[in-house]
LUMMIPA-244248 format. One line per field, with one value per residue (C-alpha): residue number from 1; residue in one letter; chain; x, y, z. Coordinates in nm, 2 decimals, decimal comma. Each point is the difference from the previous one (the first is absolute). Last residue first. Layout:
seq [NUM  ...]
type [A  ...]
mol [A  ...]
u [X  ...]
v [Y  ...]
w [Z  ...]
// end
This chain:
seq [169  168  167  166  165  164  163  162  161  160  159  158  157  156  155  154  153  152  151  150  149  148  147  146  145  144  143  142  141  140  139  138  137  136  135  134  133  132  131  130  129  128  127  126  125  124  123  122  121  120  119  118  117  116  115  114  113  112  111  110  109  108  107  106  105  104  103  102  101  100  99  98  97  96  95  94  93  92  91  90  89  88  87  86  85  84  83  82  81  80  79  78  77  76  75  74  73  72  71  70  69  68  67  66  65  64  63  62  61  60  59  58  57  56  55  54  53  52  51  50  49  48  47  46  45  44  43  42  41  40  39  38  37  36  35  34  33  32  31  30  29  28  27  26  25  24  23  22  21  20  19  18  17  16  15  14  13  12  11  10  9  8  7  6  5  4  3  2  1]
type [D  G  R  Q  L  L  A  Q  S  R  Q  L  K  L  M  L  A  Q  K  D  G  S  A  F  R  Q  A  R  E  Y  H  Q  A  A  L  R  V  L  V  D  G  L  N  E  L  A  Q  A  H  D  P  Q  L  R  L  A  Q  E  L  A  D  R  A  S  A  L  D  G  R  A  A  R  I  V  A  L  N  N  Y  P  D  A  L  D  P  H  D  Q  T  L  G  I  L  G  L  E  A  E  G  T  Q  R  L  E  L  Q  M  S  A  L  A  F  R  L  R  S  D  N  P  Q  T  Q  L  A  A  R  V  L  Q  L  A  Q  Q  Q  Q  G  Q  L  W  M  S  Q  A  Q  E  L  S  A  I  P  G  A  A  A  A  T  P  P  C  L  V  A  A  L  L  S  A  L  M]
mol [A  A  A  A  A  A  A  A  A  A  A  A  A  A  A  A  A  A  A  A  A  A  A  A  A  A  A  A  A  A  A  A  A  A  A  A  A  A  A  A  A  A  A  A  A  A  A  A  A  A  A  A  A  A  A  A  A  A  A  A  A  A  A  A  A  A  A  A  A  A  A  A  A  A  A  A  A  A  A  A  A  A  A  A  A  A  A  A  A  A  A  A  A  A  A  A  A  A  A  A  A  A  A  A  A  A  A  A  A  A  A  A  A  A  A  A  A  A  A  A  A  A  A  A  A  A  A  A  A  A  A  A  A  A  A  A  A  A  A  A  A  A  A  A  A  A  A  A  A  A  A  A  A  A  A  A  A  A  A  A  A  A  A  A  A  A  A  A  A]
u [5,29  -0,08  0,33  0,20  -0,19  0,06  0,37  0,00  -0,16  0,27  0,28  -0,14  -0,03  0,35  0,15  -0,19  0,15  0,35  0,00  0,24  0,08  -0,22  -0,33  -0,12  0,04  -0,06  -0,34  -0,10  0,07  -0,19  -0,29  -0,02  0,02  -0,28  -0,22  0,05  -0,08  -0,31  -0,11  0,02  -0,18  -0,27  -0,05  -0,02  -0,28  -0,17  0,01  -0,14  -0,30  -0,07  -0,03  -0,24  -0,09  0,28  0,22  -0,08  0,09  0,33  0,07  -0,07  0,22  0,28  -0,03  0,02  0,31  0,16  -0,03  0,26  -0,19  -0,09  -0,09  -0,26  -0,15  -0,04  -0,13  -0,29  -0,06  -0,04  -0,21  -0,24  -0,02  -0,11  -0,35  -0,17  0,11  -0,22  -0,04  0,34  0,18  -0,15  0,12  0,35  -0,02  -0,09  0,26  0,26  -0,10  0,02  0,33  0,13  -0,08  0,24  -0,23  -0,05  -0,09  -0,25  -0,16  -0,02  -0,15  -0,26  -0,09  -0,03  -0,23  -0,21  -0,02  -0,09  -0,29  -0,04  0,01  -0,25  -0,10  0,32  0,19  -0,11  0,17  0,32  -0,01  -0,05  0,28  0,25  -0,10  0,06  0,35  0,09  -0,09  0,24  -0,23  0,00  -0,11  -0,29  -0,11  0,02  -0,19  -0,27  -0,04  -0,01  -0,26  -0,22  -0,01  -0,07  -0,22  0,05  0,23  0,35  0,10  0,26  0,17  0,06  0,31  0,18  0,30  0,05  0,31  0,16  0,17  0,19  0,13  0,10  0,21]
v [-1,84  0,32  0,03  -0,05  0,29  0,23  -0,08  0,06  0,35  0,09  -0,12  0,20  0,30  -0,03  -0,06  0,31  0,21  -0,13  0,05  0,29  0,12  -0,10  -0,17  -0,21  -0,34  0,09  0,16  -0,35  -0,17  0,27  -0,04  -0,37  0,02  0,26  -0,22  -0,29  0,21  0,14  -0,35  -0,10  0,31  -0,06  -0,36  0,14  0,25  -0,27  -0,24  0,27  0,12  0,32  0,20  -0,23  0,10  0,24  -0,24  -0,28  0,23  0,08  -0,37  -0,06  0,30  -0,13  -0,34  0,15  0,20  -0,31  -0,25  -0,23  -0,32  -0,02  0,35  -0,04  -0,32  0,16  0,32  -0,20  -0,11  0,36  0,10  -0,30  0,11  0,36  -0,07  0,30  -0,08  -0,32  -0,12  0,14  -0,06  -0,34  -0,08  0,11  -0,23  -0,30  0,06  0,04  -0,32  -0,21  0,14  -0,03  -0,38  0,01  -0,22  0,31  0,21  -0,25  -0,01  0,37  0,01  -0,26  0,18  0,34  -0,17  -0,15  0,32  0,20  -0,22  0,05  -0,36  -0,13  -0,34  -0,10  0,21  -0,25  -0,27  0,19  0,08  -0,37  -0,10  0,24  -0,15  -0,35  0,10  0,18  -0,27  0,10  0,06  0,36  -0,04  -0,22  0,25  0,27  -0,22  -0,06  0,36  0,07  -0,28  0,14  0,36  0,24  0,29  0,33  0,01  0,13  0,36  -0,14  -0,22  -0,35  -0,08  -0,31  0,17  0,30  -0,12  -0,06  0,33  -0,07  -0,33  0,18  0,24]
w [7,50  0,17  0,20  -0,34  -0,17  0,28  0,00  -0,39  0,07  0,25  -0,22  -0,29  0,21  0,14  -0,35  -0,13  0,27  -0,05  -0,38  0,00  -0,35  -0,30  0,01  -0,30  0,13  0,35  -0,10  -0,15  0,33  0,20  -0,25  0,04  0,38  0,00  -0,22  0,24  0,30  -0,18  -0,08  0,37  0,12  -0,26  0,14  0,36  -0,10  -0,22  0,31  0,22  -0,22  0,18  -0,31  -0,17  -0,36  -0,04  0,18  -0,25  -0,28  0,16  0,03  -0,35  -0,12  0,24  -0,16  -0,35  0,10  0,16  -0,29  0,15  -0,05  0,36  0,01  -0,28  0,16  0,34  -0,16  -0,14  0,35  0,13  -0,31  0,07  0,35  -0,05  -0,15  -0,18  -0,34  -0,01  -0,34  -0,13  0,33  0,02  -0,36  0,08  0,31  -0,20  -0,28  0,27  0,17  -0,32  -0,08  0,35  0,04  0,30  0,22  0,23  -0,30  -0,13  0,34  0,01  -0,36  0,10  0,32  -0,18  -0,26  0,28  0,20  -0,32  -0,11  -0,37  -0,10  0,25  -0,12  -0,17  0,26  0,27  -0,20  -0,03  0,38  0,08  -0,25  0,17  0,34  -0,12  -0,14  0,32  0,25  0,26  0,28  -0,05  -0,36  0,11  0,24  -0,27  -0,24  0,25  0,07  -0,38  -0,04  0,28  -0,14  0,28  -0,08  -0,18  -0,29  0,06  0,13  0,24  -0,27  0,11  0,22  -0,13  -0,15  0,22  0,16  -0,33  -0,02  0,32  -0,14  -0,33  0,18]
// end
């Protein structure tokens, strides 16, 4: 599931600041060429002169997420959601972090917020589906522990949800 959640990592927010940012474009090019640390340094340097630029902040958090610097990425994304609550992508990527650590309810909440802001956000829609399937499997497992009598229907639902999870990985 995490692989599908990471698909949005290098896409800047759609409602970002106007005009192309040369340093961001250069950093993205460097990133794609395998020069991750140099790209990260370039984005950090650009943020020194434009600390409130949402595209740069999103790129930094996305790069940190890709480099598994999840603590820093999460702080950056939370800051973006506070400073730019109208952007869907930071909520989507925040959900990536939360889902990866098993905080599915919080991931669901972040994805639902992303979809309130941008109902046609394909990656957030897919990610929400993945999170909901994982939540369903958890609830079916829990229901089995407490159910009495015939558990065949629950077992079938659990098996189907687990099969969906395996196909998504």
